[in-house]
PLY file of the C-alpha trace (Angstrom):
ply
format ascii 1.0
element vertex 113
property float x
property float y
property float z
element edge 112
property int vertex1
property int vertex2
end_header
95.02 75.26 105.54
93.63 77.43 108.34
95.69 80.39 107.18
94.39 80.09 103.62
90.81 79.82 104.87
91.27 82.92 107.05
92.77 84.87 104.13
89.86 83.82 101.89
87.30 84.96 104.45
89.10 88.25 104.99
89.24 88.90 101.24
85.48 88.37 101.01
84.96 90.76 103.90
87.28 93.32 102.32
85.12 93.39 99.20
82.13 94.39 101.32
83.84 96.59 103.96
86.81 98.19 102.21
87.06 101.11 104.63
86.36 99.24 107.86
89.44 99.63 110.06
88.87 96.36 111.92
88.60 94.42 108.66
91.78 96.08 107.36
93.64 95.24 110.58
92.42 91.65 110.40
93.56 91.46 106.78
96.97 92.80 107.79
97.25 90.15 110.50
96.14 87.31 108.19
98.55 88.27 105.42
101.34 88.71 107.99
100.65 85.18 109.26
100.67 83.88 105.69
103.98 85.67 105.11
105.41 84.07 108.25
104.29 80.66 107.00
105.99 81.21 103.64
109.10 82.62 105.33
109.45 79.59 107.60
108.97 77.30 104.57
111.78 79.09 102.72
109.46 80.61 100.10
110.99 84.07 100.15
109.21 85.61 97.16
105.80 84.42 98.39
106.63 85.75 101.85
107.52 89.14 100.35
104.23 89.26 98.45
102.18 88.38 101.56
104.10 90.90 103.72
103.58 93.63 101.11
99.82 92.96 101.03
99.75 92.98 104.83
101.67 96.27 104.92
99.25 97.90 102.49
96.31 96.95 104.70
98.14 98.01 107.86
98.95 101.41 106.37
95.37 101.97 105.23
94.11 101.26 108.76
96.99 103.17 110.45
97.90 99.99 112.38
101.22 101.34 113.66
102.47 98.30 115.56
101.85 96.02 112.60
103.47 98.48 110.18
106.65 98.38 112.24
106.77 94.57 112.43
106.00 94.19 108.73
108.77 96.58 107.80
111.07 94.38 109.88
109.80 91.30 108.06
110.33 92.93 104.67
113.80 94.01 105.79
114.57 90.38 106.62
113.35 89.30 103.18
115.51 91.92 101.46
118.49 90.81 103.56
117.95 87.17 102.63
117.76 88.21 98.97
121.04 90.13 99.48
119.37 93.35 98.41
121.39 95.40 100.88
120.25 98.89 99.83
116.58 97.94 100.05
117.12 96.18 103.37
118.87 99.24 104.81
116.12 101.59 103.59
113.30 99.41 104.96
114.96 98.69 108.30
115.82 102.36 108.86
112.17 103.24 108.19
111.10 100.58 110.70
113.53 101.96 113.29
112.30 105.56 112.79
108.66 104.53 113.07
109.36 102.40 116.14
111.21 105.24 117.86
108.35 107.66 117.22
105.69 105.13 118.22
107.37 104.05 121.44
108.18 107.61 122.51
104.44 108.27 122.40
103.38 104.90 123.81
105.77 104.68 126.78
104.49 107.73 128.71
100.90 106.53 128.21
101.82 103.08 129.53
103.58 104.56 132.56
100.51 106.63 133.44
98.48 103.41 133.64
100.87 101.90 136.19
0 1
1 2
2 3
3 4
4 5
5 6
6 7
7 8
8 9
9 10
10 11
11 12
12 13
13 14
14 15
15 16
16 17
17 18
18 19
19 20
20 21
21 22
22 23
23 24
24 25
25 26
26 27
27 28
28 29
29 30
30 31
31 32
32 33
33 34
34 35
35 36
36 37
37 38
38 39
39 40
40 41
41 42
42 43
43 44
44 45
45 46
46 47
47 48
48 49
49 50
50 51
51 52
52 53
53 54
54 55
55 56
56 57
57 58
58 59
59 60
60 61
61 62
62 63
63 64
64 65
65 66
66 67
67 68
68 69
69 70
70 71
71 72
72 73
73 74
74 75
75 76
76 77
77 78
78 79
79 80
80 81
81 82
82 83
83 84
84 85
85 86
86 87
87 88
88 89
89 90
90 91
91 92
92 93
93 94
94 95
95 96
96 97
97 98
98 99
99 100
100 101
101 102
102 103
103 104
104 105
105 106
106 107
107 108
108 109
109 110
110 111
111 112
């Protein structure tokens, strides 16, 4: 119930603040959590739909970490559905994005040490 309430509140906020990066990131997180709920309940098609909505919000806000995890989630959904070509395509995209992201992030993290 808490997830549905959070998603409802985020949707209301999205209507008012469509371009606000923080709202978009929050929407991505809420829909990702909803997708995880559906995934754990075995509702694959609902999980896919929630992950796709989350990914759209994450891309609009350039939320790189979330984009990578959502691609992994969608790859898992495609694998479960035995859609091997789609799974391969999605998971390779996730791997490429992760490699690029972490190559940039690691030196910055080391500087802080």
